N, C-alpha and C positions, 0 to 999 in steps of 0.2 A: 451448337455450340458455342460463342465464342472460349475464348480462352480464360479470361475471369470468370465466368459461369463456371467452366470446368476445375480450377481450382475450388471454388466452393464448395462443390461437390466432392469434390477430392477429401477437402479437409472436412465436410459433414460426413464423411463415411469414416473416418477415424484415419485416412493414409496418409495426412500431414506431414508422417517421417519421407514421404519418398519426395518431399520437395527442398530443394536444394536454396545455398540462401540466394543464389541468383535468381532460382526462378520466383521466392519472396518476393524480393527487390522488385523484381519487373509485374508481380503483382501487384503489390502496392503503388507502384505509378499508375499503374494502368486503374485500380480505385479512384484515384484522384481525377481521373479523367472521365469517368461518367459513373453512373447511378446505381450503385453495386450496394448500400449500405443497408438499405431493408430487408435484403437479399440475405445478407449476412446474420443483420441480427434475427432475423427470423430462424436463420440455422442455427444460430447460438441459443436462441429459447428453447428451440425442438430438443438439443443436445443437453440443456440443463435442464429440461424438467422429467425426464426418466429417474436423472438424481438426487436432483435436491425439488423437483414439486415447483410451488409455487410461492417458496419457501425463502426468506429476506433473514439473516442472522445478523445480529447488533451486537457490537462491542461495545463496550463502556470506556473510553479514552483518557487515559489520566498522563497528561505530559506534565512528567514531572520537573524538569528541568528544563533554562532555554540557555544553559552557560555549558559554552561548546571549546575543546581544545584544537580543532580542524577550522580550517581558513575557508573551505569548499567557495565557488567562486560565485556560488547562484542561492545564497542560503544566508535568510534574514540574519541568524542567529550565529554568523560566522566569528569567530574570534577578531577580527579586525574589526566591526561593526562598532563604532564609541559612544553609539545613539541609542543601542539597543537597552532596555531596562531590563536588569537581568532579574529571575528568580531562582529559587531553589525551592521545593519542597521536601520539608522535612518527613521522618519515618510515619508519625502519628498524623499527620498531615494525608498523606498519601492514606493510609490506613482509614482514616475516614472518609474520604471520596469511597473506597473501594464498599466501604459497611455502606452509604448514601446510594450507589447504583446495585448493591446486593438487592436494600427493599424495593428502587425500583423494577425488580424483576434481571438483572442482569446476571448472568453466569459466565462471561467473559471481559476479563479485563485485559487491555492492553498499557503498559506502562511503557510510554515513549519520553525519551530526552537526548539532549544531546551529549556528547559524549564528555560528562563532568565529572571530574577525580574525587570529587566527595563522596560519589555512589560507587564506595570498592565491595569489595565480593561478599566483605560482612554485612556492610549494611545491606544488599541488595538480598544477599540471604536471608536476613531475619525479616525483609520487607515480604518477600515470596513467601518465606514457611509462615508469618502471622495472618497473611491472607488465604493461604491453603487452610492453614488451622479455621482458620474463621467461618471458611466459605470451602469445603472440600469437594462442593459438587461442582466448583468453578474453575475454570484454566484462567492461565496468567501467561500471557502474550507479552514477551519484551521486545524493545525495539532501542535499542542504548550504542548501535554501533559497533565498530570493531574493537573485539574483546581477546585477551590470551582463549587458549583451549581450555587453559586449567579453570579461569574464568567462569567462561560459557560450563565445563562440565559442573564445577561448585553450585553454581544457581541451575542447572537443572537437576542437581540431587536434591537441592531445596526442594525443588515442586516446578518448578517454570517449564511450563508446555511446549512453547511455543516462542517463535524469534523470529522480528522482520528486518529485514536488512537487504535493502534495495542495491542490485551490484551497479544500477546507473547505467549503464554500458558496458555492452559485449566487446565493444573495441577499444584496445587499449590505449591507443592514441587517443580518441577520443574521451576518454576516462583522463587523461592528462591536461586534454583543455575544460575539464570540469575543476580537477583539483588540484590543492598545491602539490607543489615537489615531496612532501613528506610522505604523502599517503600514493597506495601501489595497487594497482588493476589486481595484481599475485595475490596478492594478499585479501584484498575483498572478497575472491572466488574464493581463496582458500579457506577463510570465514566460513564462507556457505556451505561447503562439505564437509568443515567441520565440524560444525551446530547438527548437522544430517548424521553424520558418523554417532554423534552424543545422545540421539536419539530425540533431539524437536524434532515437532513439524515447522518446517523453515517456509519463508515466504523471502522472496526477491521480487522485485519488478524495476521500473527505469521511470526518466518523464518523456512525456512524448512534445515534441518543438525546444528542446533544451537547446543551448547554440549551439552552431558547428554539426547539427546532426540530421543525415541524410536517411535516407530510407534504404539503403546499404545499411547502416548502422542498424536501424529498426531491424531490419533481415535478420543481422546478426546475432540481435540481443530476444527476436522468434524462435530460432535455431536454440539458444543458449536455454530458454525457456522450457521448448519441446522437449529439449533431451534430457534437461537437469529433471523438470517436471515438479516443481513446487506442492509444496498443500497449499501455498498463498501467493496471490501474486500483484503487488499493490502499482499500479499504474495511474498516472493522474497529466494534465497536463501543467507542461511549466510556466509558471506565471514569474515576473522578475518581481524582486524587491528593489527598494531606489536605491538601499543602502550598500549595495554590490555594485560589481566591476561589468556586470551583466543588464544592468537597469534599463538598458534601454534596448536589449533584443524584444522582440514581440512576443506574447504568449501563444502557448502550442491553443488547438482548438479544440472546441466540443466533439466535431463530428471530426476530424483523425483517431481522436482518443476513445470513442465508441466504436470505432472503426477496430482499432484493434486489440478492444475489450473484446469484440466481438471472436476475432481472429484467435486469441487466447483459448478462449471459452474450446474453439472446435478444436483448436492443439492439443489443449487438456481437459478434458470435460470435466474431471474433478476437481477442477481449483476451488477454491477457496478466493472471490473473484470483489474485492472490495471498487465501492460507487463512493468515490473520495471526497472527501472536502474540497482537494481544489477544482474539481469538476464542476459543484454546486456554487463556487467561489465567480467565476466565467461564464456560468450559464443559473440564471433563476430556478430549472429547472434539469439543469447537468446530471442530478443524480439518479432522479428520475429514467432520462435518459441512460444514464449511464448500465441500469438495470433492464431496459428492455434491449440493451446492446449485448446483456449475458451475465453480468455481475449481481452477484447475490449476497453481498456484504455490506454494510455502512457502521459507523464508525461515530455517532456521536458524545459528545464530551463533557466528560465526570468530573474536570479539572474546576479547582476555585474560579468561580467567576470572577474574581479581580486579576487573576494571573491569565483568564486565556487570550486576548488580545497582546499578551506578552510574545506568545510562543509565533510569532509572525515568522514563519522559514517566508513568505512570498506577503506582497502588497493584498488590499481589500481581503486578508481571511476572515471568512464570514464566524463570527464567534459569538452570537448572540441571536436566541428566537429557536428554530424546529431544530438546527443540529444540537442543542444540549440535550443531555439524555434527561432532562427534569420534564422536555418536553414530548413525551411520550404519544400522546395523543396527534398533537401535528404529525407528527412521524408516519405515524402508520396512519394519518389518512395520505401523506405523499405517495406512501407505498403502495396502499388500496388504489389509488390513481391507477394505476399502469396493472392492473391485475394479482398483485403480491400480496404477501403479507408477512408483516413481522413476528419474528420469535426470538425468543430470548434463550437460549438454551445454549448450552456451548457450541456446538456448533460445529463438532469435529472435520476433518474431510473425510468424506466417503468413497472409499475404495473399495 
């Protein structure tokens, strides 16, 4: 066996903890020069099946606001984008989206938005409490960026179950290349550990092919994910937005994203792993390819139709048709085409 095949088998046996960041970086380099992706994907599916079978979990995504105080260099809703048409959903509208999703069969709702000061702890706790009161069999996932420990604690007490916070990169210098000076790598990582301490099911993740990213950066990301072992891990290709400083940078690729999905599945067999909208944006069958690579979550959109295009983190985001929560039949056909089935229960991590 060559070195790449040996490392794939090491990962498959569950011995990935023995690999150093140098080992993983070299492995990633070698994967780019050979045809190893199908072997990785096959092993990832073999690891996923005893835990999750052929089930793919769906989450109803509600994008509550595209107003954000931050100025991240890659993001289309960054504060400096004066051409962004801003919106904010009020509490009753968010509740209506959740009610509609419940009728469609969804049992997890993901409330995602920019860091918008309108959504104080009191506002968020009211929203969370109302959703949990009306639908006690559902999980509420939040993706609202960096907040204080007390804020996270209050929202957890109100009934929030999960929190998604991409770490973006496990290298402080690379983090500084992607974010304004007002943001801190150390604070981002501390937020993840705080969320775990408070009892959330925590998700981290990063962009594949982000500006200035190297395979060594990705190796550090994979080591962080392996050691932190999140309940969820969201990775997707970097896709540029024309109103950001990174407008001229190339997108990440579907091939590398899927390769990394397989590696993450092998490193963390129990992780809930989305096939993201960004993956579907850069390839017509991107999400199906992600599932074949080891992913087992999709997040169709429950946001009001009128604002879906406005939550534009990157250019050309798919925002009508089969990614819509209302088009369940379309989504189910897509998932069945790769031998899996949609399930709409809470889909908690299995450990």
